[in-house]
C-alpha positions in Angstrom: 39.7 -16.0 -9.0 36.0 -15.1 -8.5 33.8 -13.5 -6.0 31.2 -15.6 -4.2 27.8 -15.9 -6.0 26.3 -12.4 -6.1 23.6 -13.1 -8.6 20.8 -12.3 -6.1 22.4 -9.0 -5.2 21.1 -5.9 -7.0 23.1 -2.6 -6.9 21.5 0.2 -4.9 20.0 2.8 -7.2 20.3 6.4 -5.7 18.5 9.5 -6.8 20.3 11.4 -9.6 22.6 14.3 -8.5 22.9 17.7 -10.1 26.5 17.2 -11.3 25.6 13.9 -13.0 22.5 15.4 -14.8 24.4 18.7 -15.6 27.2 16.8 -17.4 24.5 14.9 -19.3 22.7 18.0 -20.4 25.8 20.1 -20.8 24.8 22.8 -18.4 26.0 24.4 -15.1 24.8 22.4 -12.0 23.8 25.7 -10.4 21.0 25.8 -13.0 19.3 22.7 -11.6 17.0 22.2 -8.7 17.7 18.8 -7.2 14.8 17.2 -5.4 15.6 13.6 -5.9 17.4 12.3 -2.8 15.4 13.7 0.2 18.3 16.0 1.2 17.9 19.0 3.4 17.4 22.1 1.1 18.7 24.3 3.9 22.0 22.4 4.1 23.8 21.6 7.3 23.6 23.6 10.5 26.1 26.5 10.4 27.3 25.3 13.7 28.1 21.9 12.2 30.1 23.5 9.4 32.0 25.6 11.9 32.7 22.5 13.9 34.2 20.8 10.9 36.5 23.8 10.2 37.5 24.0 13.9 38.5 20.3 14.1 39.9 19.9 10.6 43.4 19.5 11.9 42.4 16.7 14.2 41.7 14.2 11.4 45.1 12.5 12.0 43.7 10.9 15.2 41.0 8.3 15.7 37.6 9.7 16.9 37.9 8.3 20.4 36.5 11.1 22.5 34.1 12.6 19.9 32.7 9.1 19.2 32.0 8.6 22.9 30.7 12.1 23.4 28.2 11.8 20.5 26.9 8.5 21.9 26.5 10.1 25.3 24.6 13.1 23.9 22.3 10.8 21.9 21.7 8.6 24.9 20.7 11.7 26.9 18.5 12.9 24.1 16.6 9.6 24.2 16.9 9.0 27.9 18.7 5.7 27.3 22.0 4.2 28.5 25.1 4.8 26.3 25.2 1.1 25.4 21.8 1.4 23.8 23.1 3.8 21.1 24.8 2.0 18.2 26.6 4.7 16.2 27.3 3.9 12.6 28.3 5.2 9.2 24.8 6.2 8.1 21.6 4.3 9.1 22.6 1.6 6.6 25.6 1.0 8.8 23.3 0.3 11.7 21.3 -2.1 9.5 24.5 -4.0 8.9 25.2 -4.1 12.7 21.7 -5.5 13.3 22.3 -8.1 10.6 25.6 -9.1 12.2 24.0 -9.3 15.7 20.8 -11.1 14.7 21.2 -13.3 11.6 22.5 -16.8 11.4 23.1 -18.1 7.9 19.7 -18.8 6.1 17.7 -16.8 8.6 15.1 -14.7 6.9 14.0 -11.1 7.2 10.7 -9.5 6.2 10.8 -6.1 4.5 8.3 -3.8 2.8 7.8 -3.8 -0.9 8.2 -1.1 -2.1 10.9 -0.1 0.3 14.5 0.6 1.0 16.6 -1.9 -0.9 19.4 -2.0 1.7 17.3 -4.1 4.1 17.5 -7.0 1.8 21.0 -6.2 0.6 22.4 -6.3 4.1 20.6 -9.6 5.0 22.0 -11.2 1.8 25.5 -9.9 2.6 25.2 -11.8 5.9 24.0 -15.0 4.2 20.4 -14.4 5.2 17.2 -14.6 3.0 14.6 -12.0 2.2 10.8 -12.1 2.1 8.6 -9.1 1.6 5.2 -7.8 2.5 3.3 -5.7 0.1 2.2 -2.0 0.7 -0.7 -1.3 -1.7 -0.7 2.0 -3.7 -4.5 1.6 -3.9 -4.6 2.1 -0.1 -2.1 4.9 -0.1 0.5 2.4 1.2 -1.3 2.0 4.5 0.8 0.4 7.2 -0.9 -1.8 9.7 0.2 -4.8 11.8 -2.2 -6.9 9.8 -0.5 -6.0 6.5 2.8 -7.3 7.8 1.4 -10.3 9.6 -0.4 -11.6 6.5 3.1 -12.2 5.1 4.9 -13.2 8.4 6.3 -16.7 8.6 8.5 -16.5 11.7 11.2 -14.3 10.2 14.1 -13.3 12.5 13.8 -9.6 11.7 10.9 -7.4 10.4 11.6 -4.0 8.9 9.0 -1.2 9.2 9.7 2.1 7.7 7.9 5.0 9.4 7.6 7.4 7.6 7.9 5.0 4.7 10.1 5.7 1.7 8.9 6.4 -1.0 5.3 6.9 0.0 5.5 8.9 3.3 2.9 6.7 5.1 3.5 5.9 8.8 2.8 2.9 11.1 1.2 4.2 14.3 2.8 3.2 17.6 -0.2 1.1 18.5 0.2 -0.9 15.3 3.9 -1.4 16.0 3.0 -2.8 19.4 0.4 -5.1 17.9 2.9 -6.4 15.4 5.5 -7.1 18.1 2.9 -8.7 20.3 1.8 -11.1 17.5 5.3 -12.2 16.4 7.6 -14.8 17.9 9.8 -13.9 20.9 12.9 -14.2 18.8 11.6 -11.9 16.0 13.1 -8.4 16.1 10.9 -5.5 14.8 13.1 -2.8 13.4 11.4 0.5 13.0 13.3 2.7 10.5 12.7 6.3 11.6 15.1 8.0 9.2 12.4 10.6 8.5 11.0 10.5 12.0 11.7 14.2 12.8 9.3 15.3 10.0 6.4 13.1 11.4 4.0 13.9 14.2 3.8 10.3 15.5 5.8 9.3 18.6 9.0 7.2 18.2 8.9 3.5 18.8 11.6 4.1 21.4 8.7 4.5 23.8 8.2 0.7 23.6 11.6 0.0 25.1 10.2 0.3 28.6 7.9 -2.7 28.0 9.7 -5.0 25.6 13.1 -6.1 24.2 12.1 -7.1 20.7 11.9 -3.6 19.0 14.9 -1.5 17.7 14.8 1.9 16.1 17.0 3.4 13.3 17.7 7.1 13.1 20.0 9.3 11.0 21.6 12.8 10.8 21.2 12.7 7.0 17.8 14.3 6.7 16.5 16.8 9.2 20.1 17.6 10.3 21.4 18.0 6.8 24.6 15.8 7.2 23.9 13.3 4.4 27.5 13.7 3.0 29.1 12.8 6.4 27.2 9.5 6.8 26.2 9.5 10.5 23.4 7.3 11.7 22.6 5.2 14.7 20.4 2.4 16.1 18.6 2.5 19.4 18.2 -0.8 21.0 16.7 -2.3 24.2 18.9 -2.6 27.3 18.6 -6.4 27.3 21.0 -6.9 24.4 22.7 -3.5 24.1 26.1 -4.8 24.8 26.2 -6.7 21.5 27.4 -3.5 19.9 30.9 -3.9 21.2 31.1 -7.3 19.4 29.7 -6.3 16.0 30.6 -2.7 15.3 33.2 -1.4 13.0 35.8 0.4 15.1 35.2 4.2 15.0 32.6 3.8 12.2 31.8 7.5 12.3 34.7 9.7 11.5 36.2 12.5 13.7 34.7 15.3 11.6 31.3 13.5 11.3 31.1 13.1 15.0 32.1 16.7 15.7 29.5 18.0 13.1 26.8 15.7 14.5 27.4 17.0 18.0 27.1 20.6 16.8 24.0 19.8 14.7 22.3 18.0 17.6 22.6 21.2 19.7 21.2 23.5 16.9 17.5 23.2 17.6 16.7 26.3 15.5 18.1 24.7 12.3 16.3 21.4 12.8 13.0 23.2 13.6 13.4 25.3 10.5 14.0 22.2 8.4 10.9 20.4 9.9 8.7 23.4 9.3 9.9 23.8 5.8 9.3 20.1 5.0 5.8 20.2 6.4 4.9 23.3 4.4 6.4 21.8 1.3 4.6 18.5 1.3 1.2 20.2 1.9 2.0 22.7 -0.9 2.8 19.9 -3.4 -0.4 18.0 -2.5 -2.6 21.0 -2.8 -1.2 22.4 -6.1 0.1 19.6 -8.2 -2.2 18.4 -10.9 -1.9 14.7 -10.2 -2.8 12.2 -7.5 -0.5 12.2 -4.4 0.0 10.2 -1.3 -0.3 11.9 2.1 3.3 12.1 3.4 4.8 12.4 6.9 8.3 12.8 5.4 10.2 15.5 3.5 8.9 14.3 0.2 5.7 13.5 -1.7 5.0 10.6 -4.0 3.1 11.6 -7.1 1.3 9.4 -9.7 2.3 10.8 -13.1 1.6 7.9 -15.5 5.0 7.5 -17.1 7.7 8.2 -14.5 10.6 7.9 -16.8 9.1 10.3 -19.4 8.1 12.8 -16.8 11.5 12.6 -15.0 13.4 13.2 -18.3 11.1 16.1 -19.3 11.6 17.7 -15.9 15.3 17.4 -16.1 15.2 19.5 -19.3 13.2 22.1 -17.3 16.0 22.1 -14.7 14.2 20.0 -12.0 15.5 16.7 -10.9 13.0 14.3 -9.2 13.2 10.6 -8.4 11.8 8.2 -10.9 10.4 5.5 -8.7 10.7 2.6 -11.2 13.5 1.2 -9.1 11.0 0.9 -6.2 8.6 -1.0 -8.5 6.5 2.1 -9.1 7.0 3.0 -12.8 4.0 5.4 -12.7 5.2 7.4 -9.8 7.9 10.1 -9.1 9.0 11.2 -5.6 9.6 14.9 -5.1 11.7 16.1 -2.2 10.5 19.3 -0.5 12.9 22.1 -1.3 13.0 25.7 -0.2 9.7 27.5 -0.8 11.0 28.9 -4.1 12.3 25.5 -5.2 9.0 23.7 -4.2 6.9 26.2 -6.1 9.1 25.9 -9.2 9.0 22.1 -9.1 5.2 22.1 -8.9 4.9 24.5 -11.8 7.2 22.5 -13.9 5.5 19.2 -13.1 2.1 20.7 -14.0 3.5 22.0 -17.3 5.1 18.7 -18.2 1.9 16.7 -17.3 -0.1 19.1 -19.5 2.2 18.5 -22.4 2.6 14.7 -22.2 -0.2 12.5 -23.3 -0.8 9.3 -21.3 1.6 6.6 -22.5 3.6 8.9 -24.8 7.4 9.3 -24.0 9.0 12.6 -23.8 
């Protein structure tokens, strides 16, 4: 008995967590500052935590009303019909839904390199193929329609990440429009806005009024601080919105996840605080770290450090966990999530100390 051929599938490589690193170093996780996974340093909204406690006893029933209520609230938030909101277990769940809805076997997608590995993983799970377009570190990972179109060969789906992970660069709405205009009618442009709350560019949802070949991904994991509950959603044009009922996993978001997301959605103060904190943090890092950085619109900063593995390991011994971006194909870069002001200052100080100690090309 064997699985099907999975040789082209690579496991997703997450940022290292504090418990994992603490066990490795033999220390208390509380001694570590974890800035490796773009999590919200302020945690979840207190209202979301209260909602989980309030509804804990309801976990014996399926999330019928809470699921519908959350979809309705999100539709109202974006001025869309309920059918245009595809609720899922994390934004990666929405990627799977779009793959199910769009891809025939051997259809191809076009995804950024470097970029989120799950775009390609999902396509391959659904018997699709993957092509990539290159974002150039020398140009600060600039995202334009031309960059994508240079690699475009009629793919069924194109993924654009704005803000981009791990660089933080954005694709302006005008460029998304140019890209959609220049591609085939049956090509879907998917704009992943997982970090959209932290940016100052408008959402690609604005294009829905004029076209039916753009979809948007959003999540509660980042600005809302609900990463552990896995709540995401896709926003899609009205023309094909009813496909959700045919491709979704029944009740993909759990009862407690839906209740927490409803509460978090109403807590503007917590979200505003998280956004302000991220914007302050990314500017602080860029101004004070002793290494080249990329201008970021997310809640993280990409830093060129020379030897990412050596720097990451040295920082761990200083109690700071950052993301080694070798898995993104960037072995000279680390990605640092913006923490609280105290955490961000501590991280910058530690990075500068480590960079001063390490000679170029010398491992820790």
